[in-house]
N, C-alpha and C positions, 0 to 999 in steps of 0.2 A: 397555204403556208406563208409565213411572213419572213422578214429578214432581220437579222441582228448584225450590227456593225460595231466592232470593237476597235477603237483607235488607240494606239500606244506610241508615244514618242520615245525613241531610243537613240541617244546621241543626236546626230543630225538627220535621222531617218524617222519617217512615219510608217508604222506597221499597221496595216488595215486588215483585220480578220473578218471575213464575211461568212455568215451562216444562214442557210435558207435559200430563198429565191430572189435573185436580182432581176427584176422585170419592170414593166412600165408602171406598176403600182408602187414600187419601192425605190426606183432610180433617183427620184428627186431628193429623197432623204439622204441617200449615200452621197450624191453630188454635193449637197449643202454641207454635210459634215466634213467631207474631204476638202472642199474649197476653203472652208473656214480654218481648218487645221493647217493647211499648207500656207494660207495667207498670213497666219499669225507670225511667221518669220523664221523660226529656227529649223525648218524642214528643208533639207536639200534634196533628199531622195525619198521615194515611196516604195514600200514592199506591200504587194497585195497577196495575202495568204488565203487561198481559196479551198482549203482542205474540206471544209464543211459547206461549201456553196453547192447546192443540189441542182440548181437550174439558173440559166441566164439567157435573156433574149437580146435583141438588138438594142433595146434601151440601156441594158447593162454595158454593152460594148461602147455605146455613146458616152456613158459616164466615164468609163476607163480611158477612152481616147481623149476626152476633154481634160481629165486630170493629168494625163500624160503630157498634153500640150502645155498645161499650166506649169508643171514641174520642169519640163524641158526649157521653157522660156526663162526660167530662173537659173538655168545651167545645171539642173539635176537630172537624175535618171529614175526610171520606174522599172521594177522587175516584178514578176509574179512567181509564186511558189505553191507547192502542194496542190496542183491543179488536178481535179478529178477528170476521168476520161470524157464525160459528156461536155464539160466546159472546155476541155482541151480541144475537142473536135470542133467546137464553135470557133475557138481562137484560130485553129489551123485553116478553117474554111474562110475566115475573114481576112487572113493574112497578117494578123496582129503580131505574130511572132517575128515578123520582119523588122519591127521597131521595138518590141518589148521582149526582153530575155526571160526565159523560164528556168527556175531552179527547183531542185527536188524538195527542199525544205527551207524553213526560215533561217537556219544557221548558215547554210551555203549562200543564201540571198544576202544576208547581212555581211558575210565575209567578202562577197563580190563587191559590195558597195563601199566597204571600208577601204578596199584597194583603190577605188575610184577617188575617194575624198582626199 
């Protein structure tokens, strides 16, 4: 299975919707797309929508943590939403929820970041 990454700018946020598998085969593509979109300038915060992400390995965690650091260095926040149980388990085991907040859906994620801005 492959990965599809849809990136949408909404106000000062970048919404990244991932579908498929985020692993060592697809991590570089996602890393590049997100780095480029964040570096373009108008993005303060990032929302990762993972409703249709079926699988993620440690390479995917690396991509997320790297972009988290990129956004944080610019004074922004990163949140995740619509996390399926398999990916949520990986996040819990990795401890990523200590630094990245999880929301039920995109609407609540957007609302939480609008309050921050």
